[in-house]
C-alpha positions as CSV (number, residue, x, y, z in Angstrom):
1,M,12.4,-2.4,-10.7
2,A,10.6,0.2,-12.3
3,A,10.9,3.7,-11.2
4,W,7.7,5.6,-9.4
5,I,6.5,9.2,-10.9
6,S,5.0,12.1,-9.7
7,V,2.8,14.3,-10.4
8,K,1.9,17.3,-8.3
9,R,-1.8,18.2,-8.2
10,K,-2.7,21.9,-8.7
11,M,-4.4,23.4,-4.7
12,K,-6.1,26.3,-3.2
13,S,-4.4,28.4,-1.1
14,F,-6.5,27.2,2.1
15,Q,-6.6,23.3,1.6
16,L,-4.1,21.8,2.7
17,T,-5.3,18.5,0.7
18,D,-8.1,16.1,0.2
19,G,-8.4,12.6,1.9
20,N,-10.4,11.7,-0.8
21,I,-10.6,12.8,-4.5
22,S,-12.9,13.1,-7.3
23,F,-11.3,12.1,-11.1
24,A,-12.0,10.4,-13.7
25,P,-9.1,7.4,-13.9
26,P,-7.3,6.2,-17.0
27,P,-9.7,3.5,-18.8
28,T,-6.1,1.1,-18.9
29,C,-4.3,-0.9,-16.0
30,P,-2.1,1.5,-14.1
31,N,-0.1,-1.6,-14.0
32,C,0.4,-3.8,-17.5
33,G,-1.4,-1.3,-19.8
34,A,-4.2,-3.5,-20.5
35,P,-7.8,-1.8,-20.7
36,A,-9.1,-1.4,-17.3
37,T,-12.1,-3.8,-16.4
38,V,-12.3,-3.3,-12.5
39,S,-12.3,-0.5,-10.2
40,L,-10.3,-0.8,-7.0
41,S,-10.2,1.7,-4.2
42,Y,-7.6,1.7,-1.3
43,G,-5.6,4.4,0.2
44,Y,-1.9,5.1,0.7
45,M,-0.3,6.1,4.0
46,G,2.3,8.4,3.6
47,P,5.8,6.6,6.0
48,L,5.3,9.2,9.1
49,S,1.8,7.9,9.3
50,R,2.2,4.6,8.3
51,T,4.8,4.1,11.6
52,L,3.1,6.4,14.2
53,G,-0.4,6.6,12.4
54,K,-1.2,2.9,13.0
55,L,-0.9,3.7,17.2
56,F,-2.2,7.5,16.7
57,G,-4.1,7.7,13.8
58,G,-2.5,8.7,11.1
59,V,-3.5,10.4,7.5
60,Q,-4.8,8.1,4.4
61,Y,-5.6,9.4,1.1
62,S,-8.3,7.1,-0.8
63,A,-8.8,6.9,-4.3
64,T,-10.8,4.3,-7.1
65,F,-8.1,3.3,-9.9
66,G,-8.9,1.0,-12.7
67,Y,-7.1,-2.4,-13.3
68,C,-7.3,-5.6,-15.6
69,Q,-8.5,-8.1,-13.4
70,V,-5.1,-9.9,-13.1
71,C,-3.2,-6.7,-11.6
72,A,-6.4,-6.2,-9.4
73,D,-6.2,-9.6,-7.7
74,Q,-2.3,-8.9,-7.4
75,A,-2.6,-5.5,-6.0
76,M,-5.7,-6.8,-3.7
77,A,-3.0,-10.0,-2.1
78,A,-0.4,-7.0,-1.6
79,I,-2.7,-5.0,0.1
80,S,-3.6,-7.9,2.5
81,I,-0.2,-8.5,3.3
82,S,0.6,-5.1,4.5
83,N,-2.5,-4.8,6.5
84,S,-2.3,-8.2,8.1
85,F,1.4,-7.3,9.6
86,R,-0.1,-5.9,13.2
87,W,-2.2,-8.8,13.3
88,F,0.5,-11.4,13.4
89,A,2.3,-9.3,15.6
90,L,0.1,-9.8,17.7
91,L,-0.8,-13.2,17.7
92,G,3.3,-13.4,18.4
93,L,2.6,-11.0,21.6
94,F,-0.7,-13.0,22.9
95,V,1.5,-16.6,22.5
96,G,4.8,-14.8,23.8
97,V,2.3,-13.8,26.9
98,C,0.8,-16.9,27.4
99,I,4.4,-18.6,27.4
100,S,6.0,-16.2,29.9
101,A,2.6,-16.8,31.8
102,S,2.9,-20.3,32.4
103,L,6.5,-20.4,33.1
104,K,6.5,-17.6,35.6
105,D,6.4,-19.4,39.0
106,R,9.1,-22.5,37.7
107,L,11.8,-20.0,36.7
108,A,13.7,-16.9,36.8
109,D,12.7,-13.6,35.5
110,G,15.2,-13.6,33.0
111,V,14.9,-16.4,31.6
112,V,11.0,-16.6,31.6
113,L,11.1,-13.2,29.7
114,A,13.7,-14.7,27.4
115,L,11.0,-17.8,26.8
116,G,8.4,-16.0,26.2
117,I,9.6,-13.2,23.8
118,G,11.3,-16.1,21.4
119,P,8.9,-18.0,20.4
120,G,6.9,-15.1,20.5
121,L,8.6,-13.4,17.7
122,L,9.2,-16.8,16.0
123,I,5.7,-17.0,15.9
124,W,5.3,-13.5,14.0
125,A,7.7,-13.3,12.0
126,G,7.0,-16.8,10.6
127,S,3.5,-16.7,10.2
128,W,3.6,-13.5,8.9
129,W,6.0,-15.0,6.3
130,A,4.5,-17.9,5.6
131,Y,1.3,-15.6,4.8
132,R,3.4,-13.4,2.5
133,Q,4.8,-16.5,0.3
134,R,1.6,-17.9,-0.2
135,K,-0.2,-14.9,-1.3
136,K,3.0,-14.1,-3.7
137,R,2.7,-17.8,-5.4
138,K,-0.7,-17.6,-5.6
139,H,-0.6,-13.8,-7.8
140,P,2.9,-14.0,-9.0
141,P,4.6,-11.5,-11.1
142,L,3.8,-11.0,-14.7
143,E,6.6,-10.2,-17.3
144,T,3.7,-7.2,-18.6
145,Q,3.5,-5.6,-15.1
146,S,5.4,-2.9,-13.9
147,V,5.6,-3.8,-10.0
148,W,4.4,-6.4,-7.9
149,G,0.9,-5.0,-6.2
150,P,-0.7,-1.2,-6.5
151,A,1.4,0.7,-8.9
152,A,-1.0,3.8,-8.5
153,Y,-1.6,6.0,-5.5
154,Y,-3.2,9.3,-4.6
155,A,-0.9,10.9,-2.1
156,G,-2.4,14.3,-0.9
157,T,-0.7,16.6,-3.2
158,K,0.3,14.5,-5.8
159,F,-0.2,11.0,-7.9
160,L,2.2,8.3,-8.1
161,G,2.5,5.8,-10.9
162,V,4.8,3.3,-12.8
163,R,3.9,4.1,-16.1
164,E,4.1,7.2,-18.3
165,D,1.7,6.6,-20.5
166,W,-0.8,6.0,-17.4
167,I,0.2,9.4,-15.7
168,R,-0.2,11.0,-19.4
169,Q,-3.7,9.8,-19.7
170,L,-4.1,11.0,-16.2
171,V,-3.0,14.1,-16.7
172,K,-5.2,14.2,-20.1
173,L,-8.6,13.5,-18.6
174,N,-8.0,15.3,-15.3
175,P,-6.9,19.3,-16.6
176,D,-8.3,21.1,-14.0
177,L,-6.4,18.9,-10.8
178,F,-3.2,20.3,-12.2
179,D,-1.6,23.4,-12.8
180,D,-0.3,24.6,-16.2
181,A,3.5,23.6,-16.0
182,V,2.3,19.8,-15.2
183,R,-0.3,20.0,-18.2
184,E,2.4,21.0,-20.5
185,K,4.8,18.5,-19.3
186,W,2.6,15.4,-19.7
187,A,-0.3,16.3,-22.1
188,G,1.1,18.7,-24.0
189,P,0.2,22.3,-24.8
């Protein structure tokens, strides 16, 4: 598993974060280093926004990165797995409620609840796991790739990536986004 590298961007004092940002992405794939042929736009949500934000509306930072076709297909598969989690949860909840409603008049409340929750959880977990496995089989990890799924993110105050050479290119192509210390460390003086 590759380690994620973080480079902090320069911020204006009055500006907390940008939801969307304009920058020049490096011409190589952030996952395998091959020439980028596909533009892929997706968002990043931090841990708190990812958990509570689904219910209360969280902050999502979007950016467009260049990927090779193979890595772009794999990244989109990973994003669809993440996005499908709540839909499979709703499917399981629906099945559980239907089973509980159909048994309500025949059995005690505790038994009805258990018989509704059990199959609902199995439907949710089983269908999501099968969907995940199907996507991973269709887009298996390759030896040239650093990670399975997206390999670069914009997270409001920083960029995240798994390849040092890609981070260096990002800093060199966008010197106005980074302060002097970051530019010296990643792009040289």
